[in-house]
C-alpha positions as CSV (number, residue, x, y, z in Angstrom):
1,X,-29.5,-28.5,-17.4
2,X,-25.9,-27.5,-16.5
3,X,-25.2,-27.6,-12.8
4,X,-21.7,-26.3,-13.2
5,X,-21.0,-23.4,-10.9
6,X,-18.5,-20.8,-12.1
7,X,-15.7,-20.0,-9.6
8,X,-15.6,-16.2,-9.2
9,X,-12.6,-14.1,-8.3
10,X,-13.1,-12.9,-4.7
11,X,-11.6,-9.5,-5.5
12,X,-14.1,-6.8,-5.8
13,X,-11.7,-4.3,-7.5
14,X,-9.4,-4.7,-10.5
15,X,-5.7,-4.8,-9.8
16,X,-3.0,-3.0,-11.8
17,X,0.6,-3.9,-11.8
18,X,2.1,-0.6,-10.7
19,X,5.3,0.0,-8.8
20,X,5.0,2.9,-6.5
21,X,7.4,3.8,-3.6
22,X,5.6,3.4,-0.3
23,X,6.6,4.1,3.3
24,X,4.8,2.2,6.0
25,X,4.7,3.4,9.6
26,X,3.2,2.1,12.8
27,X,3.0,3.9,16.1
28,X,5.1,1.2,17.7
29,X,8.1,1.8,15.3
30,X,10.4,4.8,15.2
31,X,11.1,4.8,11.5
32,X,8.9,4.1,8.5
33,X,9.6,0.9,6.5
34,X,10.4,1.5,2.9
35,X,8.8,-0.7,0.3
36,X,7.3,-0.7,-3.2
37,X,3.9,-1.8,-4.4
38,X,3.6,-4.8,-6.6
39,X,0.0,-4.0,-7.6
40,X,-2.7,-1.5,-6.6
41,X,-6.5,-1.3,-6.8
42,X,-9.0,1.4,-6.0
43,X,-9.1,0.4,-2.4
44,X,-5.7,-1.0,-1.5
45,X,-2.3,-2.3,-2.6
46,X,0.0,-5.3,-2.3
47,X,3.7,-4.8,-1.4
48,X,6.7,-6.7,-0.1
49,X,8.7,-5.9,3.0
50,X,11.2,-7.4,5.4
51,X,9.0,-6.3,8.3
52,X,6.4,-8.9,9.3
53,X,3.5,-6.6,10.1
54,X,0.6,-8.3,12.0
55,X,-2.6,-9.3,10.3
56,X,-5.2,-6.7,11.1
57,X,-2.6,-4.1,12.0
58,X,-3.7,-0.5,11.4
59,X,-0.9,1.5,10.0
60,X,-0.1,4.7,8.0
61,X,1.3,4.6,4.5
62,X,2.7,7.3,2.2
63,X,2.6,6.3,-1.4
64,X,4.5,8.4,-4.0
65,X,2.4,9.2,-7.1
66,X,4.5,10.3,-10.1
67,X,3.2,13.2,-12.2
68,X,0.9,11.9,-15.1
69,X,2.8,13.9,-17.7
70,X,5.7,16.3,-18.2
71,X,3.6,19.4,-17.9
72,X,3.1,18.8,-14.1
73,X,6.0,19.4,-11.7
74,X,6.8,17.1,-8.8
75,X,5.2,14.1,-7.2
76,X,2.1,14.0,-5.1
77,X,1.7,11.7,-2.2
78,X,-1.2,9.7,-0.8
79,X,-1.2,9.8,3.0
80,X,-3.3,6.8,4.0
81,X,-4.6,4.9,7.0
82,X,-4.3,1.3,6.0
83,X,-5.3,-2.1,7.5
84,X,-3.2,-5.2,6.8
85,X,-5.6,-7.8,5.3
86,X,-3.1,-10.5,4.3
87,X,0.4,-11.4,5.3
88,X,2.4,-14.2,3.5
89,X,6.0,-15.3,3.6
90,X,7.6,-14.9,0.2
91,X,10.9,-16.7,0.6
92,X,13.6,-17.8,3.1
93,X,15.2,-14.4,2.9
94,X,12.5,-13.1,5.4
95,X,10.5,-11.2,2.8
96,X,6.7,-10.8,3.5
97,X,3.9,-9.9,1.1
98,X,1.3,-7.5,2.6
99,X,-2.1,-7.0,1.2
100,X,-3.3,-3.7,2.5
101,X,-6.8,-2.1,2.4
102,X,-6.9,1.7,2.3
103,X,-9.4,2.9,5.0
104,X,-9.0,6.6,4.3
105,X,-6.6,8.9,2.6
106,X,-5.7,12.4,1.6
107,X,-3.5,13.7,-1.2
108,X,-0.6,15.8,0.1
109,X,2.2,17.8,-1.5
110,X,6.0,17.3,-1.1
111,X,6.3,19.8,1.7
112,X,3.7,17.9,3.8
113,X,5.3,14.6,2.8
114,X,8.7,15.7,4.1
115,X,7.2,16.1,7.6
116,X,5.4,12.7,7.4
117,X,4.5,10.9,9.7
118,X,5.0,13.5,12.4
119,X,1.9,15.6,11.6
120,X,-1.6,14.2,12.1
């Protein structure tokens, strides 16, 4: 009888290496922080930033979604409420990795995105 226990990945959702532009905003800041995703999943994303957001912080994010093909015009945007689930220092240049869970979201058009984050 084999008593070997397989080590399972703790991740519940597959990750895709996908670079999307993202703005992250907290009520405490005046301006959104620009970043880019390193990977995404169905319920969150991982990005890098020079801003050390706090673990557990509840923020807003605007992710830019490029059109899937040439027949569609313009980008769509994902306006999401997120929670910072992981923060790690990347290097000595004060870059931080953020693992963010998407709590809720809505897809918005470019006109709505241009007013972001001012509208609720």
